[in-house]
MARDO-665008 format. One record per residue (C-alpha): residue in three letters; x, z, y; residue number from 1. Coordinates in nm, 4 decimals, padded with zeros to 6 digits. Example, Ala and Ser with C-alpha at 12.3 -4.5 7.8 and 13.67 -1.06 7.14 Angstrom:
<rs>
{r "Ala", {01.2300, 00.7800, -00.4500}, 1}
{r "Ser", {01.3670, 00.7140, -00.1060}, 2}
</rs>
This chain:
<rs>
{r "Met", {-01.6273, 01.4129, 02.0347}, 1}
{r "Ala", {-01.5179, 01.1165, 01.8225}, 2}
{r "Asn", {-01.2779, 01.1443, 01.5331}, 3}
{r "Ile", {-00.9210, 01.0593, 01.6249}, 4}
{r "Tyr", {-00.8191, 00.9943, 01.2647}, 5}
{r "Ser", {-00.9960, 00.9369, 00.9350}, 6}
{r "Val", {-00.8763, 00.8041, 00.6006}, 7}
{r "Arg", {-01.0508, 00.6765, 00.2872}, 8}
{r "Leu", {-00.8744, 00.6132, -00.0437}, 9}
{r "Glu", {-00.9931, 00.3919, -00.3289}, 10}
{r "Arg", {-00.8320, 00.4373, -00.6690}, 11}
{r "Asp", {-00.8123, 00.2217, -00.9795}, 12}
{r "Glu", {-00.9054, 00.3274, -01.3332}, 13}
{r "Arg", {-00.5601, 00.4843, -01.3795}, 14}
{r "Gly", {-00.5941, 00.6970, -01.0659}, 15}
{r "Arg", {-00.3498, 00.4932, -00.8571}, 16}
{r "Ile", {-00.4305, 00.4245, -00.4947}, 17}
{r "Arg", {-00.5456, 00.0616, -00.4551}, 18}
{r "Thr", {-00.6554, 00.0744, -00.0915}, 19}
{r "Lys", {-00.6172, 00.3147, 00.1976}, 20}
{r "Lys", {-00.8360, 00.2600, 00.5019}, 21}
{r "Glu", {-00.7373, 00.4428, 00.8182}, 22}
{r "Asp", {-00.9176, 00.4647, 01.1499}, 23}
{r "Ile", {-00.6841, 00.5788, 01.4262}, 24}
{r "Asn", {-00.8329, 00.6136, 01.7749}, 25}
{r "Gly", {-01.0886, 00.3423, 01.6925}, 26}
{r "Arg", {-00.8331, 00.1022, 01.5403}, 27}
{r "Ser", {-00.8756, 00.0232, 01.1688}, 28}
{r "Val", {-00.5831, -00.0376, 00.9363}, 29}
{r "Glu", {-00.6200, -00.1280, 00.5688}, 30}
{r "Trp", {-00.3356, -00.0831, 00.3219}, 31}
{r "Arg", {-00.3472, -00.2436, -00.0245}, 32}
{r "Tyr", {-00.1152, -00.1452, -00.3055}, 33}
{r "Gly", {-00.0257, -00.3618, -00.6060}, 34}
{r "Tyr", {00.1300, -00.2508, -00.9322}, 35}
{r "Asp", {00.3261, -00.4339, -01.1998}, 36}
{r "Glu", {00.2415, -00.4390, -01.5719}, 37}
{r "Ser", {00.4419, -00.1164, -01.6192}, 38}
{r "Gly", {00.2337, 00.0626, -01.3558}, 39}
{r "Arg", {00.5061, 00.0733, -01.0904}, 40}
{r "Leu", {00.4354, 00.0032, -00.7251}, 41}
{r "Ser", {00.5213, -00.3636, -00.6710}, 42}
{r "Glu", {00.3757, -00.4589, -00.3336}, 43}
{r "Val", {00.2166, -00.3217, -00.0186}, 44}
{r "Ala", {-00.0001, -00.5179, 00.2234}, 45}
{r "Gln", {-00.1251, -00.4180, 00.5673}, 46}
{r "Asn", {-00.4470, -00.5835, 00.6881}, 47}
{r "Gly", {-00.4056, -00.8578, 00.4270}, 48}
{r "Val", {-00.0414, -00.9371, 00.5059}, 49}
{r "Gly", {00.2285, -00.8436, 00.2546}, 50}
{r "Val", {00.4769, -00.6075, 00.4182}, 51}
{r "Glu", {00.6855, -00.4799, 00.1244}, 52}
{r "Arg", {00.7708, -00.5990, -00.2259}, 53}
{r "Tyr", {00.9589, -00.3857, -00.4781}, 54}
{r "Thr", {01.1754, -00.4857, -00.7748}, 55}
{r "Tyr", {01.3014, -00.2736, -01.0630}, 56}
{r "Asp", {01.5901, -00.2883, -01.3075}, 57}
{r "Ser", {01.5561, -00.2833, -01.6876}, 58}
{r "Ala", {01.5649, 00.0994, -01.6871}, 59}
{r "Gly", {01.2665, 00.1119, -01.4496}, 60}
{r "Arg", {01.4641, 00.2219, -01.1444}, 61}
{r "Arg", {01.3733, 00.0683, -00.8128}, 62}
{r "Lys", {01.6555, -00.1707, -00.7271}, 63}
{r "Gly", {01.5283, -00.3523, -00.4250}, 64}
{r "Val", {01.2733, -00.3732, -00.1512}, 65}
{r "Ala", {01.1926, -00.6701, 00.0688}, 66}
{r "His", {01.0378, -00.5951, 00.4095}, 67}
{r "Arg", {00.8363, -00.8302, 00.6244}, 68}
{r "Lys", {00.8082, -00.7684, 00.9958}, 69}
{r "Thr", {00.4487, -00.7078, 01.1008}, 70}
{r "Cys", {00.4859, -00.7422, 01.4776}, 71}
</rs>
């Protein structure tokens, strides 16, 4: 019986997730995560296409998110 779901994570030197590769019923999806100079999540890409971008205020609180439709 084949696996229905598997996931593999790759982390950077600070332990943050850089990529997540999922196989779901034979379909592969790769997520990439980018971080700003303060170490905060700044962008997410799915299969090489940016899907979310985050902005922060001067206190480090998330103030906005921009979404891109993927379908």
